C-alpha positions in Angstrom: -13.0 0.5 13.1 -16.7 1.0 12.4 -16.3 4.7 12.2 -13.2 4.3 10.1 -15.2 2.3 7.5 -18.3 4.4 7.7 -16.6 7.6 7.2 -14.0 6.2 4.7 -11.1 7.6 6.7 -7.9 7.0 4.7 -5.3 4.8 6.2 -1.5 4.8 5.7 0.0 1.3 6.3 3.7 0.8 6.6 4.0 -3.0 6.1 7.6 -3.7 7.2 7.3 -1.3 10.2 3.9 -3.0 11.2 5.3 -6.5 11.0 8.3 -5.6 13.0 6.6 -3.5 15.6 3.7 -5.9 16.1 6.2 -8.8 16.0 3.8 -10.5 13.4 6.9 -12.4 11.9 7.7 -14.0 15.2 5.6 -17.0 14.6 6.7 -17.4 11.1 10.5 -18.0 11.5 11.0 -14.3 11.0 9.4 -14.2 7.5 8.3 -10.7 6.6 6.0 -11.9 3.9 4.3 -14.6 6.1 4.1 -12.1 9.0 2.4 -9.5 6.9 -0.3 -12.0 5.8 -1.4 -11.9 9.5 -1.6 -8.2 9.8 -4.8 -7.4 11.8 -6.4 -5.2 9.3 -4.6 -5.0 6.0 -6.6 -7.8 4.3 -10.0 -6.3 5.2 -8.8 -2.8 4.0 -7.7 -4.4 0.7 -10.8 -6.5 0.2 -13.1 -3.6 0.9 -11.1 -1.1 -1.2 -10.8 1.2 1.8 -9.0 4.4 1.1 -5.4 3.2 1.7 -1.9 4.2 1.0 1.2 2.0 1.4 4.4 3.6 2.6 7.4 3.3 4.8 7.8 5.3 8.1 11.4 4.7 8.5 13.2 3.4 5.5 16.7 3.6 7.1 15.8 1.5 10.1 13.9 -1.1 8.1 16.0 -1.0 4.9 13.0 -0.6 2.7 11.6 1.7 0.1 8.0 2.6 -1.0 8.5 0.3 -4.0 9.5 -2.7 -1.8 6.6 -2.0 0.4 4.1 -2.1 -2.5 5.7 -5.3 -3.8 5.6 -7.0 -0.4 1.9 -6.1 -0.2 1.3 -7.4 -3.7 3.0 -10.6 -2.9 1.5 -11.3 0.5 -2.0 -10.7 -0.7 -1.6 -12.0 -4.3 -2.8 -8.6 -5.8 -2.9 -8.2 -9.6 -1.3 -5.3 -11.3 -4.7 -3.6 -11.6 -5.3 -3.7 -7.8 -2.0 -2.3 -7.1 -2.5 0.6 -9.6 -5.8 1.3 -7.9 -4.0 1.5 -4.5 -1.3 3.8 -6.0 -3.7 6.1 -7.8 -6.1 6.2 -4.7 -3.3 7.1 -2.5 -2.7 10.3 -4.5 -6.2 11.5 -3.3 -4.6 11.4 0.2 -1.6 13.5 -0.6 -1.2 16.8 1.3 -1.2 18.9 -2.0 -3.7 20.9 -4.1 -6.1 19.3 -6.4 -4.3 20.5 -9.6 -1.1 18.7 -8.3 -3.3 15.5 -7.7 -4.7 15.7 -11.2 -1.2 16.1 -12.7 0.2 13.2 -10.6 -2.7 10.8 -11.7 -2.1 11.8 -15.3 1.6 11.1 -15.2 0.9 7.8 -13.4 -1.7 6.7 -15.9 0.5 7.8 -18.9 3.4 5.8 -17.6 1.2 2.7 -17.1 0.0 3.1 -20.7 3.6 3.3 -21.9 4.6 0.2 -20.1 1.5 -1.7 -21.2 2.1 -0.8 -24.9 5.6 -2.3 -24.6 4.3 -5.7 -23.6 
């Protein structure tokens, strides 16, 4: 963990899969949300703004999507929209693609957020 933090090694977290495979919901009447709150590292990664991406490693088995996973993390750790956007934009840096594609993805994401914000 120390090396992970020192070198800022990015982490991918698959919340539903982690809860199920680590049996974190077992002590919470099977609640996925309550189980996620007891994840051994996720809270500290979020608090420290460690490079992190939220995903799903097997959506067919766990009946989930990337969007559901992000919303689960948002609910479990009471993240505001800004923090959620930081996680999403930060995860683009971890993508296996060229820098130009990363820039394009970030621009599209920021443009979409601005459109949604302007409507409210």
